[in-house]
N, C-alpha and C positions, 0 to 999 in steps of 0.2 A: 451308463451300462458298464458292468464289469466284464461281461463276455465279449470276446472278439466278434462274435456273430450276433448282430442285432436281431431282435425278433421279427422286424419287418422283412429282413432278408430270408429268414427261415420261413415266414408265412408265405412269401411268394414262391419259394422253392417247393414247399410241401402243399400249399393251397389248403392248409388245415385251419379253417376259420375258428374252431374251438380253441386250438392252441394259441392262435393270434389274439383272440378276444380275452384270453386269460391275462394278457398284459395290459388291458385297458383299465383306466380308472373308471369307477362307476358313473361319473359325470363327464366322461370324455366328450370333447367337442370336435366335430369334424366339419371342416369348411370345404365345400365343393367348388370347383371352378365353373360349374354350370349354373347353379342357382344360388341366390343370395341367402336363403334360409339355411341355417346350420342343422346338422344332425347332432342330437344331444343324447347321451346315454350309451352304455356299452351294448345294449341290445340293438339299438339303431345302427351303430357303427358296425357291429358284427353282421347284421343283415346286409348292409351296403357292401361290405367286403365279400360276403358270400356271393353276391351277384357279380362283383368284379372278378373274383376268382373263376367263376363259371364263364364269364363273357370274354375275358382275354385269352388269346392263344399264347403265343410266345411272349415272355416278359423277362427283360434283362435289366438288372440294376447295374449301371455303368460307373457310378461314383457314389461315395458315401463320405460326408463330412460331419464331424461332430465337434461341438463346442459346449462343454458342460452337459447340461440336461437337454440340449437341442441337437437334433440330427437333421441332415438334408440328404435325401436319396434322389439321385438323378437316374431316370430310367427311360426305356422305350419298350413298347409292346404292340402287339397286333390285335386289332378288332376286325374280324372278317379279313378283307384284303388290304386293310389300311393300317398304317403305322401311326402311333401316337407317341409323342415325347412328353415327359413331365418331370416334375419335382414334387416330392412329398416332404414337407417340413414337419417333423415330429418333435414334440416337447414332452418331456417326462416331468412328473411331479416329484415332490420330496420323498415319496414312497417308491420311486422308480417305476411307477405305473405311467402308461401313456395317457396324458391329460388332453393333448391337442394334436390334431393332424390337419394341416392345410395343404391342399393340392393345387398345383399350378400346371397348366397345360399349354403347349405350343405346337404348331402354329394355330391360328384361329380355326382353321378347318379341323384341327385335332379336337377342339372342344365339341364341334358338331359331331365328329366321329364318335367321341366318347358318349355324348348325350344319346345318339341314336343307337349306339352299340349296347348300352346297358340300361338306359332310362326306362324303356318299355318293359323290360324284364322286372325291374324293381317296382314299377307301378302296377304291373300285373299281379304282384303278390298281394296287393290290396283288393283288386277286382279285375276281371277281364276287360271291362269297359275302360278303366283307368289305363290299362296297358295299351289298348287300341288307341285311345286319345293321345297318349304320350307318343306312340309310334307315328301317328298322323302329324303331330306338331314338330317332331324332331327330324324326321326323314328329309324334309325339304331344306333344313338348315345346311346340310353338307353341300348340296348343290349351290345354294346361295353363297356360301363361304368359299367354295372352289372358284366360282365365277369372280367374286371379289378379289381373291388371291391372284388369279390370272390377269385381270384388268389392272390391278395395282402394280403387279410386276412389270407389265408393259409400260405403264405410265412413268415409273421411276427409273427404268433402264436408260442408261446413257446411249445416245446415238453415236455410232462410229463417225469419226471425223475424216 
């Protein structure tokens, strides 16, 4: 990118999905931290980001690293009452269009928060039934992952001597 302000930063500041999507290659590939299936094509990626922009409350990009055509954006944002941390790795093609976005989330409970925070809204765009099914399958994940986190934390904690 020749600009100091990468389009990813502008997109999150303005939440303008059309401006953001103008930077996508037609065959952009987006890899989700939640499902194995990739989102392919600019319209799929734009729809996904539209839901993300609507679902996230506060969103702050804390670090940006660039190496040639690749960028990494470290961020944290709120979904409801919960904070999610992540990294978006973005790769540009030779035409300076965004060809690939891979999203990484931490901690494990953050994945469940993300899935239940925007998954049902994305599925509901297909049908009300899909939205309800997605909500029913994602809501319990957060409880399960919080329980795993608490148990694991206690199990690995050193006992005082």
